[in-house]
VOLODO-260422 format. One record per residue (C-alpha): x, y, z; residue number from 1. Coordinates in steps of 0.2 Angstrom, whole numbers, plus 5000, padded with zeros to 4 digits. Layout:
VOLODO-260422
+------+------+------+------+
:    u :    v :    w : resi :
+------+------+------+------+
:    X :    Y :    Z :  NUM :
...
+------+------+------+------+
This chain:
VOLODO-260422
+------+------+------+------+
:    u :    v :    w : resi :
+------+------+------+------+
: 5757 : 5411 : 5749 :    1 :
: 5738 : 5407 : 5751 :    2 :
: 5728 : 5405 : 5736 :    3 :
: 5715 : 5419 : 5733 :    4 :
: 5698 : 5411 : 5728 :    5 :
: 5680 : 5414 : 5726 :    6 :
: 5669 : 5401 : 5734 :    7 :
: 5653 : 5396 : 5726 :    8 :
: 5639 : 5385 : 5734 :    9 :
: 5631 : 5376 : 5719 :   10 :
: 5615 : 5369 : 5726 :   11 :
: 5606 : 5356 : 5715 :   12 :
: 5591 : 5345 : 5719 :   13 :
: 5602 : 5330 : 5721 :   14 :
: 5620 : 5336 : 5725 :   15 :
: 5626 : 5351 : 5735 :   16 :
: 5643 : 5357 : 5731 :   17 :
: 5656 : 5370 : 5736 :   18 :
: 5669 : 5375 : 5723 :   19 :
: 5684 : 5387 : 5724 :   20 :
: 5690 : 5396 : 5709 :   21 :
: 5707 : 5405 : 5709 :   22 :
: 5711 : 5422 : 5701 :   23 :
: 5710 : 5415 : 5683 :   24 :
: 5695 : 5404 : 5687 :   25 :
: 5704 : 5387 : 5688 :   26 :
: 5694 : 5375 : 5699 :   27 :
: 5706 : 5372 : 5714 :   28 :
: 5694 : 5364 : 5726 :   29 :
: 5678 : 5355 : 5726 :   30 :
: 5668 : 5345 : 5739 :   31 :
: 5651 : 5337 : 5736 :   32 :
: 5638 : 5332 : 5748 :   33 :
: 5621 : 5323 : 5748 :   34 :
: 5609 : 5326 : 5761 :   35 :
: 5594 : 5316 : 5767 :   36 :
: 5578 : 5325 : 5764 :   37 :
: 5564 : 5329 : 5776 :   38 :
: 5545 : 5332 : 5774 :   39 :
: 5535 : 5348 : 5775 :   40 :
: 5520 : 5352 : 5785 :   41 :
: 5509 : 5342 : 5774 :   42 :
: 5521 : 5327 : 5774 :   43 :
: 5528 : 5330 : 5757 :   44 :
: 5547 : 5327 : 5753 :   45 :
: 5557 : 5343 : 5753 :   46 :
: 5575 : 5348 : 5755 :   47 :
: 5581 : 5349 : 5773 :   48 :
: 5586 : 5368 : 5773 :   49 :
: 5593 : 5368 : 5791 :   50 :
: 5605 : 5354 : 5786 :   51 :
: 5610 : 5364 : 5770 :   52 :
: 5613 : 5380 : 5779 :   53 :
: 5622 : 5372 : 5794 :   54 :
: 5634 : 5363 : 5781 :   55 :
: 5636 : 5379 : 5772 :   56 :
: 5641 : 5389 : 5787 :   57 :
: 5652 : 5375 : 5795 :   58 :
: 5661 : 5372 : 5778 :   59 :
: 5666 : 5391 : 5776 :   60 :
: 5671 : 5391 : 5795 :   61 :
: 5683 : 5376 : 5792 :   62 :
: 5690 : 5383 : 5776 :   63 :
: 5694 : 5400 : 5784 :   64 :
: 5702 : 5392 : 5800 :   65 :
: 5713 : 5380 : 5790 :   66 :
: 5719 : 5395 : 5780 :   67 :
: 5725 : 5385 : 5764 :   68 :
: 5714 : 5396 : 5754 :   69 :
: 5711 : 5415 : 5756 :   70 :
: 5692 : 5417 : 5752 :   71 :
: 5689 : 5434 : 5744 :   72 :
: 5671 : 5432 : 5740 :   73 :
: 5656 : 5420 : 5741 :   74 :
: 5642 : 5417 : 5729 :   75 :
: 5627 : 5405 : 5726 :   76 :
: 5620 : 5396 : 5711 :   77 :
: 5604 : 5386 : 5715 :   78 :
: 5589 : 5378 : 5706 :   79 :
: 5574 : 5389 : 5704 :   80 :
: 5556 : 5388 : 5708 :   81 :
: 5558 : 5389 : 5727 :   82 :
: 5554 : 5402 : 5739 :   83 :
: 5559 : 5405 : 5757 :   84 :
: 5546 : 5414 : 5767 :   85 :
: 5552 : 5424 : 5782 :   86 :
: 5544 : 5433 : 5797 :   87 :
: 5548 : 5450 : 5804 :   88 :
: 5563 : 5443 : 5813 :   89 :
: 5570 : 5435 : 5797 :   90 :
: 5566 : 5417 : 5803 :   91 :
: 5558 : 5404 : 5791 :   92 :
: 5540 : 5402 : 5793 :   93 :
: 5538 : 5387 : 5781 :   94 :
: 5550 : 5374 : 5774 :   95 :
: 5557 : 5376 : 5757 :   96 :
: 5543 : 5368 : 5748 :   97 :
: 5547 : 5355 : 5734 :   98 :
: 5542 : 5362 : 5717 :   99 :
: 5535 : 5345 : 5713 :  100 :
: 5521 : 5347 : 5726 :  101 :
: 5504 : 5346 : 5720 :  102 :
: 5492 : 5360 : 5724 :  103 :
: 5474 : 5365 : 5719 :  104 :
: 5475 : 5369 : 5700 :  105 :
: 5461 : 5382 : 5703 :  106 :
: 5474 : 5393 : 5712 :  107 :
: 5482 : 5397 : 5695 :  108 :
: 5466 : 5396 : 5686 :  109 :
: 5459 : 5411 : 5696 :  110 :
: 5475 : 5421 : 5692 :  111 :
: 5473 : 5417 : 5673 :  112 :
: 5455 : 5422 : 5673 :  113 :
: 5458 : 5439 : 5682 :  114 :
: 5472 : 5444 : 5669 :  115 :
: 5464 : 5440 : 5652 :  116 :
: 5466 : 5421 : 5651 :  117 :
: 5480 : 5409 : 5652 :  118 :
: 5488 : 5413 : 5635 :  119 :
: 5489 : 5431 : 5638 :  120 :
: 5495 : 5430 : 5656 :  121 :
: 5508 : 5417 : 5652 :  122 :
: 5514 : 5428 : 5637 :  123 :
: 5516 : 5443 : 5648 :  124 :
: 5526 : 5434 : 5661 :  125 :
: 5535 : 5423 : 5648 :  126 :
: 5531 : 5408 : 5659 :  127 :
: 5523 : 5392 : 5653 :  128 :
: 5510 : 5386 : 5665 :  129 :
: 5520 : 5371 : 5672 :  130 :
: 5508 : 5366 : 5685 :  131 :
: 5512 : 5360 : 5703 :  132 :
: 5523 : 5373 : 5711 :  133 :
: 5535 : 5375 : 5696 :  134 :
: 5530 : 5393 : 5694 :  135 :
: 5536 : 5400 : 5710 :  136 :
: 5523 : 5414 : 5711 :  137 :
: 5510 : 5401 : 5714 :  138 :
: 5519 : 5395 : 5730 :  139 :
: 5515 : 5412 : 5737 :  140 :
: 5497 : 5413 : 5731 :  141 :
: 5494 : 5395 : 5737 :  142 :
: 5501 : 5399 : 5754 :  143 :
: 5490 : 5414 : 5755 :  144 :
: 5474 : 5405 : 5750 :  145 :
: 5477 : 5388 : 5758 :  146 :
: 5487 : 5392 : 5774 :  147 :
: 5481 : 5409 : 5779 :  148 :
: 5487 : 5408 : 5797 :  149 :
: 5505 : 5405 : 5790 :  150 :
: 5503 : 5418 : 5777 :  151 :
: 5499 : 5432 : 5790 :  152 :
: 5517 : 5429 : 5798 :  153 :
: 5526 : 5432 : 5781 :  154 :
: 5535 : 5448 : 5780 :  155 :
: 5547 : 5444 : 5765 :  156 :
: 5549 : 5431 : 5752 :  157 :
: 5566 : 5427 : 5745 :  158 :
: 5571 : 5415 : 5730 :  159 :
: 5582 : 5401 : 5736 :  160 :
: 5599 : 5409 : 5730 :  161 :
: 5594 : 5425 : 5740 :  162 :
: 5589 : 5415 : 5755 :  163 :
: 5607 : 5407 : 5756 :  164 :
: 5615 : 5424 : 5754 :  165 :
: 5603 : 5431 : 5768 :  166 :
: 5609 : 5417 : 5780 :  167 :
: 5627 : 5425 : 5779 :  168 :
: 5623 : 5443 : 5776 :  169 :
: 5606 : 5447 : 5783 :  170 :
: 5602 : 5457 : 5767 :  171 :
: 5584 : 5455 : 5760 :  172 :
: 5587 : 5455 : 5741 :  173 :
: 5580 : 5450 : 5724 :  174 :
: 5589 : 5449 : 5708 :  175 :
: 5584 : 5447 : 5689 :  176 :
: 5588 : 5429 : 5686 :  177 :
: 5577 : 5421 : 5699 :  178 :
: 5562 : 5432 : 5697 :  179 :
: 5563 : 5431 : 5678 :  180 :
: 5563 : 5412 : 5676 :  181 :
: 5545 : 5404 : 5674 :  182 :
: 5539 : 5412 : 5690 :  183 :
: 5523 : 5421 : 5685 :  184 :
: 5531 : 5436 : 5694 :  185 :
: 5539 : 5447 : 5681 :  186 :
: 5530 : 5457 : 5667 :  187 :
: 5541 : 5456 : 5652 :  188 :
: 5531 : 5469 : 5643 :  189 :
: 5534 : 5482 : 5656 :  190 :
: 5550 : 5474 : 5664 :  191 :
: 5544 : 5476 : 5681 :  192 :
: 5534 : 5465 : 5694 :  193 :
: 5517 : 5460 : 5688 :  194 :
: 5503 : 5469 : 5695 :  195 :
: 5495 : 5454 : 5704 :  196 :
: 5509 : 5454 : 5717 :  197 :
: 5503 : 5471 : 5724 :  198 :
: 5485 : 5466 : 5723 :  199 :
: 5488 : 5450 : 5733 :  200 :
: 5500 : 5458 : 5746 :  201 :
: 5516 : 5449 : 5740 :  202 :
: 5530 : 5461 : 5744 :  203 :
: 5546 : 5457 : 5735 :  204 :
: 5562 : 5468 : 5735 :  205 :
: 5567 : 5479 : 5721 :  206 :
: 5579 : 5468 : 5711 :  207 :
: 5598 : 5472 : 5713 :  208 :
: 5611 : 5468 : 5700 :  209 :
: 5619 : 5451 : 5701 :  210 :
: 5636 : 5459 : 5704 :  211 :
: 5630 : 5467 : 5720 :  212 :
: 5640 : 5461 : 5736 :  213 :
: 5638 : 5463 : 5754 :  214 :
: 5649 : 5459 : 5769 :  215 :
: 5648 : 5443 : 5778 :  216 :
: 5658 : 5439 : 5794 :  217 :
: 5665 : 5421 : 5794 :  218 :
: 5676 : 5417 : 5809 :  219 :
: 5681 : 5435 : 5811 :  220 :
: 5685 : 5437 : 5792 :  221 :
: 5675 : 5449 : 5782 :  222 :
: 5671 : 5442 : 5765 :  223 :
: 5662 : 5450 : 5751 :  224 :
: 5646 : 5440 : 5747 :  225 :
: 5635 : 5440 : 5732 :  226 :
: 5616 : 5439 : 5731 :  227 :
: 5616 : 5422 : 5721 :  228 :
: 5610 : 5418 : 5704 :  229 :
: 5598 : 5406 : 5696 :  230 :
: 5608 : 5391 : 5689 :  231 :
: 5601 : 5392 : 5671 :  232 :
: 5606 : 5410 : 5669 :  233 :
: 5623 : 5407 : 5678 :  234 :
: 5627 : 5394 : 5664 :  235 :
: 5627 : 5408 : 5651 :  236 :
: 5639 : 5420 : 5660 :  237 :
: 5655 : 5412 : 5654 :  238 :
: 5649 : 5414 : 5636 :  239 :
: 5645 : 5432 : 5639 :  240 :
: 5662 : 5435 : 5646 :  241 :
: 5672 : 5426 : 5633 :  242 :
: 5662 : 5424 : 5616 :  243 :
: 5668 : 5436 : 5603 :  244 :
: 5651 : 5434 : 5593 :  245 :
: 5633 : 5433 : 5597 :  246 :
: 5628 : 5415 : 5601 :  247 :
: 5615 : 5402 : 5605 :  248 :
: 5619 : 5390 : 5619 :  249 :
: 5612 : 5372 : 5617 :  250 :
: 5614 : 5365 : 5634 :  251 :
: 5611 : 5346 : 5633 :  252 :
: 5607 : 5333 : 5647 :  253 :
: 5591 : 5325 : 5652 :  254 :
: 5583 : 5342 : 5645 :  255 :
: 5590 : 5350 : 5630 :  256 :
: 5589 : 5369 : 5633 :  257 :
: 5592 : 5381 : 5618 :  258 :
: 5595 : 5398 : 5624 :  259 :
: 5597 : 5414 : 5614 :  260 :
: 5601 : 5430 : 5623 :  261 :
: 5601 : 5440 : 5607 :  262 :
: 5582 : 5438 : 5603 :  263 :
: 5572 : 5452 : 5610 :  264 :
: 5556 : 5448 : 5601 :  265 :
: 5541 : 5445 : 5613 :  266 :
: 5537 : 5428 : 5617 :  267 :
: 5521 : 5422 : 5607 :  268 :
: 5507 : 5411 : 5612 :  269 :
: 5513 : 5398 : 5599 :  270 :
: 5530 : 5398 : 5606 :  271 :
: 5523 : 5395 : 5624 :  272 :
: 5513 : 5380 : 5617 :  273 :
: 5529 : 5373 : 5610 :  274 :
: 5538 : 5373 : 5627 :  275 :
: 5547 : 5390 : 5625 :  276 :
: 5550 : 5403 : 5639 :  277 :
: 5560 : 5418 : 5643 :  278 :
: 5571 : 5422 : 5657 :  279 :
: 5583 : 5436 : 5662 :  280 :
: 5601 : 5438 : 5662 :  281 :
: 5610 : 5447 : 5676 :  282 :
: 5608 : 5463 : 5666 :  283 :
: 5589 : 5460 : 5664 :  284 :
: 5591 : 5455 : 5646 :  285 :
: 5578 : 5443 : 5639 :  286 :
: 5584 : 5426 : 5635 :  287 :
: 5572 : 5417 : 5623 :  288 :
: 5573 : 5398 : 5627 :  289 :
: 5566 : 5382 : 5621 :  290 :
: 5565 : 5365 : 5629 :  291 :
: 5566 : 5347 : 5623 :  292 :
: 5566 : 5331 : 5633 :  293 :
: 5580 : 5325 : 5622 :  294 :
: 5591 : 5316 : 5635 :  295 :
: 5576 : 5307 : 5642 :  296 :
: 5571 : 5301 : 5624 :  297 :
: 5589 : 5295 : 5620 :  298 :
: 5590 : 5286 : 5637 :  299 :
: 5574 : 5277 : 5635 :  300 :
: 5577 : 5272 : 5616 :  301 :
: 5595 : 5266 : 5621 :  302 :
: 5587 : 5254 : 5633 :  303 :
: 5576 : 5247 : 5620 :  304 :
: 5590 : 5245 : 5607 :  305 :
: 5602 : 5237 : 5620 :  306 :
: 5589 : 5224 : 5624 :  307 :
: 5584 : 5221 : 5606 :  308 :
: 5601 : 5219 : 5599 :  309 :
: 5609 : 5211 : 5615 :  310 :
: 5622 : 5225 : 5616 :  311 :
: 5631 : 5232 : 5631 :  312 :
: 5625 : 5248 : 5640 :  313 :
: 5639 : 5259 : 5632 :  314 :
: 5640 : 5251 : 5615 :  315 :
: 5632 : 5267 : 5607 :  316 :
: 5647 : 5277 : 5612 :  317 :
: 5658 : 5268 : 5599 :  318 :
: 5647 : 5273 : 5584 :  319 :
: 5655 : 5287 : 5574 :  320 :
: 5647 : 5298 : 5561 :  321 :
: 5647 : 5292 : 5543 :  322 :
: 5640 : 5302 : 5529 :  323 :
: 5637 : 5287 : 5518 :  324 :
: 5627 : 5279 : 5532 :  325 :
: 5616 : 5294 : 5535 :  326 :
: 5612 : 5296 : 5516 :  327 :
: 5608 : 5277 : 5515 :  328 :
: 5597 : 5278 : 5530 :  329 :
: 5588 : 5293 : 5523 :  330 :
: 5585 : 5284 : 5506 :  331 :
: 5579 : 5269 : 5516 :  332 :
: 5567 : 5276 : 5528 :  333 :
: 5562 : 5294 : 5522 :  334 :
: 5557 : 5307 : 5534 :  335 :
: 5545 : 5298 : 5545 :  336 :
: 5549 : 5299 : 5564 :  337 :
: 5551 : 5280 : 5567 :  338 :
: 5556 : 5282 : 5585 :  339 :
: 5541 : 5294 : 5589 :  340 :
: 5526 : 5286 : 5581 :  341 :
: 5514 : 5294 : 5593 :  342 :
: 5524 : 5311 : 5593 :  343 :
: 5534 : 5318 : 5607 :  344 :
: 5519 : 5321 : 5618 :  345 :
: 5515 : 5303 : 5619 :  346 :
: 5533 : 5297 : 5618 :  347 :
: 5532 : 5283 : 5631 :  348 :
: 5516 : 5275 : 5623 :  349 :
: 5524 : 5277 : 5606 :  350 :
: 5540 : 5269 : 5611 :  351 :
: 5531 : 5252 : 5614 :  352 :
: 5526 : 5252 : 5595 :  353 :
: 5543 : 5255 : 5588 :  354 :
: 5548 : 5241 : 5576 :  355 :
: 5566 : 5238 : 5578 :  356 :
: 5566 : 5224 : 5566 :  357 :
: 5566 : 5236 : 5552 :  358 :
: 5584 : 5240 : 5555 :  359 :
: 5599 : 5230 : 5549 :  360 :
: 5609 : 5231 : 5565 :  361 :
: 5612 : 5242 : 5580 :  362 :
: 5623 : 5254 : 5571 :  363 :
: 5609 : 5258 : 5558 :  364 :
: 5596 : 5259 : 5572 :  365 :
: 5606 : 5271 : 5583 :  366 :
: 5611 : 5282 : 5569 :  367 :
: 5593 : 5284 : 5564 :  368 :
: 5588 : 5288 : 5582 :  369 :
: 5601 : 5302 : 5583 :  370 :
: 5596 : 5308 : 5566 :  371 :
: 5578 : 5310 : 5572 :  372 :
: 5583 : 5318 : 5589 :  373 :
: 5594 : 5331 : 5579 :  374 :
: 5579 : 5335 : 5568 :  375 :
: 5568 : 5338 : 5584 :  376 :
: 5583 : 5348 : 5591 :  377 :
: 5584 : 5359 : 5576 :  378 :
: 5566 : 5363 : 5577 :  379 :
: 5568 : 5368 : 5595 :  380 :
: 5583 : 5379 : 5591 :  381 :
: 5574 : 5387 : 5577 :  382 :
: 5560 : 5393 : 5589 :  383 :
: 5573 : 5404 : 5597 :  384 :
: 5580 : 5412 : 5581 :  385 :
: 5572 : 5429 : 5577 :  386 :
: 5568 : 5436 : 5560 :  387 :
: 5583 : 5447 : 5562 :  388 :
: 5596 : 5435 : 5568 :  389 :
: 5613 : 5441 : 5574 :  390 :
: 5620 : 5425 : 5581 :  391 :
: 5635 : 5418 : 5572 :  392 :
: 5640 : 5403 : 5584 :  393 :
: 5630 : 5389 : 5592 :  394 :
: 5639 : 5381 : 5607 :  395 :
: 5634 : 5364 : 5612 :  396 :
: 5637 : 5359 : 5630 :  397 :
: 5633 : 5344 : 5640 :  398 :
: 5632 : 5325 : 5636 :  399 :
: 5628 : 5327 : 5617 :  400 :
: 5643 : 5338 : 5614 :  401 :
: 5652 : 5322 : 5614 :  402 :
: 5640 : 5313 : 5602 :  403 :
: 5649 : 5314 : 5585 :  404 :
: 5634 : 5310 : 5575 :  405 :
: 5623 : 5324 : 5583 :  406 :
: 5636 : 5337 : 5582 :  407 :
: 5640 : 5333 : 5564 :  408 :
: 5622 : 5333 : 5559 :  409 :
: 5619 : 5349 : 5568 :  410 :
: 5634 : 5357 : 5559 :  411 :
: 5627 : 5351 : 5542 :  412 :
: 5611 : 5359 : 5545 :  413 :
: 5616 : 5376 : 5552 :  414 :
: 5628 : 5380 : 5537 :  415 :
: 5626 : 5399 : 5541 :  416 :
: 5633 : 5397 : 5559 :  417 :
: 5649 : 5389 : 5567 :  418 :
: 5644 : 5374 : 5578 :  419 :
: 5656 : 5373 : 5592 :  420 :
: 5657 : 5360 : 5606 :  421 :
: 5660 : 5367 : 5623 :  422 :
: 5666 : 5357 : 5639 :  423 :
: 5665 : 5370 : 5653 :  424 :
: 5664 : 5360 : 5668 :  425 :
: 5653 : 5367 : 5682 :  426 :
: 5646 : 5381 : 5671 :  427 :
: 5633 : 5387 : 5684 :  428 :
: 5645 : 5388 : 5698 :  429 :
: 5658 : 5396 : 5687 :  430 :
: 5645 : 5409 : 5681 :  431 :
: 5641 : 5413 : 5699 :  432 :
: 5659 : 5417 : 5702 :  433 :
: 5661 : 5427 : 5687 :  434 :
: 5646 : 5439 : 5690 :  435 :
: 5654 : 5445 : 5706 :  436 :
: 5672 : 5445 : 5700 :  437 :
: 5672 : 5463 : 5695 :  438 :
: 5671 : 5468 : 5713 :  439 :
: 5686 : 5457 : 5718 :  440 :
: 5703 : 5464 : 5715 :  441 :
: 5715 : 5453 : 5704 :  442 :
: 5702 : 5441 : 5696 :  443 :
: 5703 : 5440 : 5677 :  444 :
: 5687 : 5435 : 5669 :  445 :
: 5691 : 5435 : 5650 :  446 :
: 5703 : 5420 : 5648 :  447 :
: 5691 : 5406 : 5649 :  448 :
: 5692 : 5393 : 5635 :  449 :
: 5675 : 5390 : 5628 :  450 :
: 5678 : 5377 : 5615 :  451 :
: 5682 : 5359 : 5618 :  452 :
: 5700 : 5354 : 5613 :  453 :
+------+------+------+------+
């Protein structure tokens, strides 16, 4: 009998994947592809959207024809900060611009000036001013101001997940998670599009729920197809479905993102200055989030340690948590941030000044490094904890969930919460499958194991 599955296209900046989940959300098939990039109309590197969408359509066609899997539904999880601009016929009038593209900073400055200054505008939209094209609303404003002839052809603007859905369904849609994540587009005070969109003539569809599906025809087979979801919001969905308590998710990697969906306090200017933002869940629920470049700090320091102590690249993985060692290191060095003498803002410059000769050996130096990273992470987590805190559990996912020193120190600090490590693979793709599962007969969403064994 054919295996009934939900197919998810998980589109990252580097890797593009298709994943198939069965009725209890076991991963039964995965294929990964890397595509060569192209350049936009200004010669700046960007994703080759034609290659991606051709691969997507061809892959689905092959899977349907082979018949090994009975695809019941399709959805999409993608990176954010990317818009597709369509003309009246639904054709792209621009490339999918790279969010690292530099544009005139006066474009966003003019927006700030018109709406009571940067601090207030960023607070209203819960969006730090990230620069470049990282606030997707700036892409539309930049196109209007710098490429007027192109702008005049634009009939609709879709975020990246919704464009991929449009390729299959022809539906013009928007949804909460893409418009709510550092876009400058959403007014979190009024929970609606910000007034500047109407004034500048940017038409975006009224958001539909992320569980919305439309029919797509693949090789004669009609398949229910979702509207897509932003990858950060998608990674929370498995926890919403399966956690019995209110929680904070600490997603670790190059960036450490601490996400609290149970903090409804408005974002403050002070939190914005400390790299906090808000985004939206599929139910338009605010998620207070903070960011820390923890994985990058760790990687750069490890390179210094390996060179100084003549150690192998993976030596640090063998160092276990030792309470006596932690206490001894605290007595020896006190509270100073030895690995951050210039602060985290000038980490690279400060790293050159770190004196590794003060440490007895690699193990002592590495333990101290993780102690300092954990202190920074604790501060980052505390930024998303409200005065009336209902969270009972902290889930740690990603690379640092396997770091025994980090997890032990975090557990020792948050004595009022349960700190649990979570090894959900492909969390964003899984979340994209889960949000539409209620529309697909026979799929069970509440039996996913959250904690590592």
